[in-house]
C-alpha positions as CSV (number, residue, x, y, z in Angstrom):
1,M,12.3,-8.9,66.6
2,K,14.9,-11.5,65.9
3,K,14.9,-10.2,62.8
4,L,15.8,-6.6,63.4
5,K,18.6,-7.3,65.1
6,D,21.9,-5.8,63.3
7,K,20.2,-4.4,59.3
8,E,20.4,-1.3,58.6
9,L,17.1,0.2,58.2
10,C,16.9,-0.1,54.5
11,K,17.3,-3.7,54.1
12,L,14.9,-4.6,57.6
13,V,11.9,-2.5,55.1
14,K,12.8,-5.3,52.6
15,D,12.6,-7.7,54.6
16,D,9.0,-7.4,55.9
17,A,10.3,-6.2,59.2
18,L,8.5,-2.8,59.4
19,E,4.9,-4.1,58.9
20,E,5.8,-7.6,61.2
21,S,7.5,-5.4,64.3
22,L,6.5,-2.3,64.2
23,N,7.1,-0.8,67.6
24,A,10.8,-2.6,67.6
25,F,11.2,-0.7,64.1
26,C,10.1,2.4,65.8
27,K,12.3,2.3,69.0
28,L,15.3,2.7,65.9
29,L,13.7,5.8,64.9
30,R,13.1,7.7,67.9
31,D,15.7,10.6,68.4
32,P,17.2,10.1,65.3
33,T,20.9,11.8,65.8
34,H,22.3,10.9,62.2
35,V,20.5,10.5,58.7
36,C,21.4,8.4,55.9
37,L,23.3,10.2,52.8
38,K,22.1,6.9,50.0
39,C,18.2,7.1,51.2
40,G,17.1,9.2,53.2
41,R,16.0,7.9,56.7
42,A,17.2,8.3,60.0
43,S,18.4,7.3,63.2
44,N,19.6,7.2,66.3
45,D,22.3,4.2,65.8
46,K,24.2,4.9,62.7
47,K,25.1,1.2,62.2
48,R,21.6,0.9,60.5
49,L,21.9,3.5,58.4
50,C,23.9,2.8,54.5
51,K,25.8,5.9,54.3
52,P,25.3,7.5,58.2
53,Q,26.4,11.4,58.9
54,S,25.9,12.8,61.8
55,M,23.0,15.9,62.3
56,E,25.1,17.5,64.1
57,S,26.6,20.7,62.8
């Protein structure tokens, strides 16, 4: 769980956090409010994305 602290989703995937902490990783993806313009990932915390853009119009 320590590995997930304050890292962007791209870096978490590269660090194998997806395999090690799947449940904690999934919590970051629930009810997304932002999408990354660089990698296309979505999250409910814009700090977790490389280039966040709000999904609200």
